[in-house]
C-alpha positions in Angstrom: 68.5 -6.7 16.8 71.1 -5.0 19.0 71.8 -2.4 16.3 68.1 -1.6 15.9 67.8 -1.0 19.7 70.8 1.3 19.6 69.3 3.2 16.6 66.0 3.6 18.4 67.6 5.2 21.5 68.3 8.3 19.5 64.6 8.9 18.8 61.7 10.2 20.8 58.6 7.9 21.2 56.6 10.1 18.8 59.4 10.0 16.2 59.6 6.2 16.3 56.2 5.9 14.8 57.6 7.2 11.5 60.4 4.5 11.3 60.0 1.6 8.8 62.4 -1.4 9.0 62.5 -3.2 5.7 64.3 -6.0 4.0 64.3 -7.7 0.6 65.3 -11.3 -0.3 65.9 -12.9 -3.7 64.0 -16.2 -4.1 64.9 -18.7 -6.8 61.8 -20.3 -8.1 63.3 -23.3 -9.8 66.9 -23.8 -8.6 69.5 -25.6 -10.6 69.8 -29.3 -9.6 73.2 -30.4 -8.6 73.6 -34.1 -8.4 76.7 -33.9 -6.3 74.8 -32.0 -3.6 71.7 -34.1 -3.7 71.6 -37.8 -3.2 69.3 -39.9 -5.5 68.1 -43.2 -4.2 66.4 -45.8 -6.3 67.0 -49.1 -8.1 67.3 -47.3 -11.5 67.1 -43.9 -13.1 63.5 -44.7 -14.3 62.5 -45.7 -10.7 64.0 -42.4 -9.3 62.3 -40.4 -12.0 58.9 -42.1 -11.4 59.1 -41.3 -7.7 60.1 -37.7 -8.5 63.5 -38.0 -6.9 65.2 -36.6 -10.0 64.5 -32.9 -10.5 64.7 -31.2 -13.9 65.5 -27.5 -13.8 66.5 -24.7 -16.1 70.1 -23.5 -16.5 69.0 -20.0 -15.7 66.2 -20.3 -13.1 63.7 -17.6 -12.6 63.9 -15.5 -9.5 61.9 -12.9 -7.8 62.6 -10.2 -5.1 60.3 -10.3 -2.1 60.1 -7.0 0.0 58.6 -6.6 3.4 58.6 -4.1 6.2 57.7 -3.5 9.9 56.7 -0.4 11.7 55.4 0.3 15.2 51.9 -0.3 13.8 52.6 -3.7 12.4 53.7 -5.4 9.1 53.5 -3.8 5.7 52.1 -5.6 2.6 54.5 -8.0 0.9 55.7 -6.7 -2.5 57.1 -8.9 -5.2 59.5 -7.4 -7.8 60.6 -9.2 -10.9 64.3 -10.2 -11.0 66.4 -8.0 -13.2 64.7 -4.8 -12.2 67.3 -2.4 -10.9 66.1 -1.1 -7.6 66.9 2.6 -7.6 65.3 5.5 -5.7 62.3 5.6 -8.0 61.6 1.9 -7.8 62.1 1.9 -4.0 59.6 4.8 -3.6 57.1 2.8 -5.7 57.6 -0.2 -3.5 57.0 1.9 -0.4 53.8 3.4 -1.8 52.5 -0.1 -2.9 53.2 -1.6 0.6 52.2 1.3 2.8 50.4 4.0 0.9 51.5 7.5 -0.1 54.8 8.7 1.4 54.2 11.7 3.6 56.1 14.8 2.4 55.9 16.6 5.8 59.3 17.2 7.5 57.6 17.1 10.9 57.1 13.7 12.6 53.5 12.7 12.1 51.4 9.6 12.6 49.8 10.0 9.2 52.1 7.4 7.6 51.2 4.8 10.3 47.4 5.5 9.9 47.8 4.8 6.2 49.9 1.7 6.9 47.4 0.4 9.4 44.6 0.7 6.9 46.5 -1.3 4.3 47.6 -4.0 6.7 44.1 -4.6 8.0 42.9 -5.4 4.4 45.3 -8.4 4.1 
């Protein structure tokens, strides 16, 4: 948070409307079960299985990348990207367009990006 505040000090109020803070996180949908890390309680294996205290999982669990962003106008739409997709400039641009509408090509600071973003965030 401190770094964000220092970054914002170098911008005018009008220019801060064009800033998008974003982050992505890899989520594992079915994590690998490790019996050494998880205690199983029950009288027998059948009892623990019946009470769903034993979890079965794949050796290579599926995962997904979740992307989200925040601007001065509010939150962007959440975008889900399949795991294994290499996030390069083209994919990142596609994510930005999905979450907040067309990317403005103007070099001047405008509020057009935030108007588009606000329209998208009010839908969800």
